[in-house]
N, C-alpha and C positions, 0 to 999 in steps of 0.2 A: 737318540739312536746314533750309532757310529756311522760315519760317512767318510768318504775320501774327498780330496780337494776339488775333484771335478764334479762333486755332487752325488755320486753314486753311493747308495746305501751299502754298508758293509756288513750289516747284520741287524738283529733285533735287540730288544732290551736284554734278553738273556745272554746275547753275545757280549754286551757291555759288562754284565755281571761276571761272565767268564773271564774277560780280560782283567777286570778289577781283582777277582780272586786269584788270578795268576800273577799279579804284579809283584807280590812279595816273593814268590818262589823264583820268578825270573830274576829279580834283583839280587837274590842270594845264590843264583846258579853260577856254574863255572863259565868261563869265557866261551868255551866250545858250545855249551848249552844255549847261551844267549845268542851266539852267532847262528845256531841252528834254528832258533825261534824266529829271528828276524829274517833269515833266508826263506822261511816257509811263508812269509807274508807276500801278498801281491804288491804291485807298485802302488795301487790305490790305497791299500791298507797301510803301507809304509808312510805315504803322504798324509794319511789321516791320523796316524798314531800320536803326533805331538798335540793334536787338538782334542783328543779323547780324555777329558779331564778325569773321568771316572777311573781311568787307568793309573793316573799319576797322583791323584788327590790324597791328602792326608785325611784321616778319619774325621777330624773336626771340620773339614771343608765340605763334607757331603751332607746334604739336607736330611734330617730325620724323616722317617716315614710317618704317615698319618695326615689327618685333615686339620693341620695347624693353621693359625692365622698369622703368627709372627715367629720367625726363626731368628734368635739372637746368637751371634757368634762372638763370644767373649775371648779375647786373646791378648797376649803381650805384644809389644812392638815387634813387627816383622814376623808374626806368627802365620801369615798367609791369609789374613782376613779379607783384604781387598781382592785378592785373586778369587777367593771363594764367592764373594759378592758378584764379581764380574762374570764368573762362570755360571752362577745361578741365573743371572739375567739371560745369558746366552741360551741356557737350557730351556728357559721359559719362552723365548721369542722365536727360536729357530725350529724349523720343521725338519723332516728327514732329508729333504732336498732344499737347495738354496731358495727357491721361490715358494715352497710350501709354508703354510702358517704354523706357528707354534701355539701353545696354550695361552699365551699372553700377546696382546696387540698394542696395548697402551701402558707405558711404564713411566713411573716417576723416579728420578734420580735426585736424591736430596743430600746435600752436604752443608757444611757450615756457611760457605760462601759459594757464589757461582764459580769463582776461580778454582776452588778446591774440587768442585764437581768435575770441572774440565781437566784440571792438571792431575788429579788422582784417579777418579772413577772412570774417566773416559780415555784420556791420553796417557795416563801413567804407565809405569813399567808393568804393572799388573792390571791395568785398566781394560775396558771392554775392547778397544781397538786393537791392542797388542795381543789379546787372547783369541781374537776371531780369525778363522781361516779366510784366505783371500776371497773365496766365492760367497762368503756369508758376512763379510765385513761391512758394517754400517757406515754411512757417511755422516760426518759431523757438520751440521749447519749452524755455524757460530752465531749468526745474526738472529736465528730463530731459537737458539739454545736447544736444539733437537738432534738426536741421532735417528737416522732413518735406515732401516734394513732393506735389503733387496726384496724381501717378501712383503714389504709395506708396514711392518711393525715400527712403532715410534717410541722413543724415550725422551722425555722432556726434563731439562735440568731445573732445579729449584734451589734457592738459598734459604737456610733456616732464618737468616736475618730478615728476609723478605717473605715471611710465611704467608702473608695475605695474598700473594700471587697464586696460592693454591686454591683460592676460591674460584669455583667454576669448572676446572678440568676434572675428569674422572679417569680412573685407572683400574687395571686388573692385576697389577704387580708394582712393587716399589722396592727400591734399595736405598737404605739410609746409612751413610758412612760416618763413623765417629760421633754418634748421637750424644755420648756422655760429655763431650766438650762444647756442645752448641750453647750459645748464650741464651737463645730463645727456645730451648729444647722442648719444653712442655707445650708452648703455643704451636710450634711447628708440628709436633707429633699429633696434637689434637686436630689441627687443620687437615693433616694428611688422612686421618681416619675417615673423614667425611668424603674424601676423594676415592677411596678404595671401594668402589661399588659396581664394578663391571665383572662379568663372568660368573661362573658357578662358585668359585672359591678364590676371591682376591686375597693375595698374600703379600707380606713384606718381609725382607731380610734386613737385619740390623747388624752391621759389622762395627765393633767398637772395642777399644781398650776401656775397661770399666772404671767408672768414678761413682762416688756416693752421691748421686743426684736423685731426686724424687721420681722423675719420670722413668728413669731406667729401672729403678726398684719396682715401680708400679707395673711396668711391662713384664718384667721377669716374674712377677707374682701372679700373672693371669693364667687361667687354666688353658687358654688358647695359645700360649707361648711355649715353644720348645727351645732348648739351648744346646750349643756345643761349646767346648772350651779347649784352649791349648796355650801353653807357655811359649815364649819366644824360642826356647830350646827345641821345640818340636819341628821347627822349620830350619834347623841348622844348615842343612844341605844347600839351601838357597840363599844364605846370607854371606856377606863378605867375610873373608878370612880375618880373624882377629876381632871381629865385632863383638861376638859373645864374650870372649875373654876380657875385653876392655870394659864392657858395661857390667859384667858380673863382678869384676874386681871393684868397681866403684859403687854399684847399687845392689849387689847380691846380699840377701838377708835383711835389707832395709824395707820399711813400709812402701817407699816409692818403688823399690824393685819388685815387691810382691804385686803391686798394681801394674806397673809398666812392663815388667818382664814375665811375671807369672800369670798376668791377666786375671787377678783375683779382685773381687769387689770388696773393698775395705770400708767398713762403716765407722763413722765417728758418732757416738751416741750423745744426745743432748744431756748436759749435766755431767759428762765424764770428767774425771780428774785430769786426764791427758787427751790431747788431740794430735792428729797427724802433723799439722804445721809446727806445733810445739816440739814434738819429738824429732822431726826432720831437722830442726834448727840446732839440735844438740850434738849432731854427728861430729866425731873427731877421728883423726887418723894417727895423730902423734900423742903418745902417753907420757906423763911425767914419771919421776921416780916415786914410788909409793912408800908411805910410812907403814901401811897396814893393808893386808888383803884378807877379806872375809868372804866366806861362802855361806849363803843363806839356803836352807833346805826346808821344803814343805813336803814331808814324806807321805806317800800313799799308804793308807792303813790296810788296804787289801791288795791282792795280786791277781794276775791273770788278765785275760783279754778285756774284761769289763772294768778294770780298776782305773782310778784316776792316774794322771801322771804324777811323778815326783818332781816337784819344782826344784831346780838347782841353779842358782845364779851367783856369779862371782863379781865382787865389787872391790875396787882398789881405792884407798883413801889417802889423802894428804892432810895430816892433822897437825899442822904447825900453826902456832899462834893461838888466839882465843878460839873457843869452839865455834863461834859464829863465822869464823873465817875458814873452817874446814871444808874440804871439797871431796867429791867422790866421782869415780868413773865406773860405769857398768861395763864389765869386760867380756863376759861370756854368759850365754844361756845354755847350760849343759843339761837341761831337763830331759828326763827319759820316761818312756812307758815301760816299766820293768815287769817281767813275769814273776819275779821273786824279790824279797827284800835284799838279798845278797847282791842282786844285779844293780839296784839303785845305790846301794852302799859302795859298790865298786866304782860306779860313775862319780860319786862324791870323792872317793879316795883318789881317783885319777885326776880330777880337777884340782884337788888339793896339792898333788905333786906337780902338776903341770904349771900352776901359778905360784908354787912355793908359798902357799897361803899360811896365814897366822892363826886362823880360827874357823871352825865350822859352827854355825848357829842353826839349830833345828827346833821347829815347833814340836813340843812333846805332849800336847793336850790328849791325843788319842793313843799314840804309840808308847808314851812314857819312857821308862828306862830301857825298853826293848830296842828303841832306835839306837841308843848309844851302844848297846850290846852287839847289835848287828854290824854297826859301823866299825867297832873295834875288832871284830873278827877278821875284817878285811884290812884295816889299817890301825894297828894297836897304838901308834904314836900320835894320832891326830889330836890336835887341841880342840876339845869339843865343849859346847855349852848348850844345855837344854833351856829353852824359853817357853813360857806359858802364856797363851793368848787370853787376855781378860776382856777383850772387846771383839766385836764382829770384824769381818775382813775389811769392809768399807771404812769403818772407824779407824782401824789400824793403818789403812792406806793414806788417810787424810794428812797426818803430819809429814809423811814422806812426800806426798804431793806438794806440800808447802816448800820442801827443799828444792823442788824443781822450779817453783815460782820465784824462789830467791836466786835462781841461776847457779846453784851449787852442785848440780849433777850434769854429767856428760855421758854420752853413749858411744861405744865402738860400733862399727858396722857389724851386720850379721845377727841382729836382735829382732828380726821382723815378727816372729811368732810371739815373743814376749810382748812386743809393742802392740800387737793386735789385741792381746788380753788387756793391756793397760788402757786402751781406748774404749774398753767396754766396762770399766770399773767406775761406778758413780756413787754419790752419797747414799743413794737408795739401794745399793748392792750391785752385784755383777750382772750385766745384761747379755751375757753370752751363754753358750751351752756348756755343760760340764762345770768343773770347778776351776777357779783362777789360780792354779797351783804355781804357775811361774810368777805371777804378780805377788803372791804371798811370800815366795822365796826372795823376791826382790825387796819387799818391804822389810823382811827380817835382816837381810844383809845390810841395807842402808841404815836401818835402825841401829844395828850393832856397830856400824862404822862411824856414824855421826850423831846419833841421838841417845845412845845407851847412857843412863844417868851415872853408871859406874865409871864411865870414861869422860864425863863432862861435868865433874863436880866443881870445877873452877868457874863454871858458868851457871846459868839458870838450870835448876833441876827439871829434867824432862819427864813428863808423865809416862808411866809404863804403858806398853801396847797390850 
């Protein structure tokens, strides 16, 4: 409920929603309109405004409705996860006035270490102490590892490393920060569940940048879990100038960037040909002079909203010396979801011109000669070769995966979506949704650049794909 710094309530829950709904219009209003809005507020309302998180919060920072057990906030670095966790704790423990009780009286604050609980969750820039108004600010009892509010509510700090310390205490709310990086995540999570046994609906909020760990996947898969999500970009207004520009230049479009900046849960599948650590080690910024540039295409055979993507991947090759010494660089993933064949053909032609490519190689199992006909309508002079797949996608990918194992392939930045598909391709087939069109295009491009028997006759003859 809104309140002023002197403890006087400034309205009901409906007032908070009215303020929240007006936030966007006020933010986009003229200077005179904003000044008029602020002038209409009382002194107490002005004092309270900075502490009314509902008014300022981003959508992903507000708890979903319903009787959920766990709320997981997945976000990129700096997306405002910590602030959301701190404000949720405030909302649970604070009443309408400083000495009135909230819905929670006993809270667990769990981080990877005690120091991180103190430095981030409690005393940090977005921690509980910084977010609390003066008349409701709790006191940190360092020797007891407890926060104590004026209304008697308490929060106790715990370390995931020392998860056995959670035996005995009981709570009606908990906040867990950066669960995905805890060394003892599963043990600490399990121990906390036995502690959440007070009140009518004990709840926990988890604020974390996602990582592919079993306990997080298990929590996300539960019917009692709700989630919100945001990329780092969503909190741009509260980040240092130049931060986003710098990190996006370095990590944008990489799998690390998709995890750390976009806040996406990336899965490495058991038995996959490629993994995140392997692909991250291939990243390069400096390119050589290429002897040959090839574009691999896996055309969508249907069009419209339900059609698969057309995979379009550009590869540059250095083919000096014996074929076993040839190397290739994956330069661009230009794949598209095209509404018509002419649209993907235009995307291929644009990539061909952009890279001054030497050849387009496209799988023609289903499209046949139509693929070349469509492409030539857009770019008559493209050097084109139709290839026919004689084996399944996984079998075709296997010899290309061997090139990676031999250290003969490198990747430019900006290939995150392609790399996601690569990490789901296994000997038993593709373990993702839809079709691995980008991987198929990659396979054809690298095959044409390094494995095509017509180009490697001086060496061992390679089996057809």
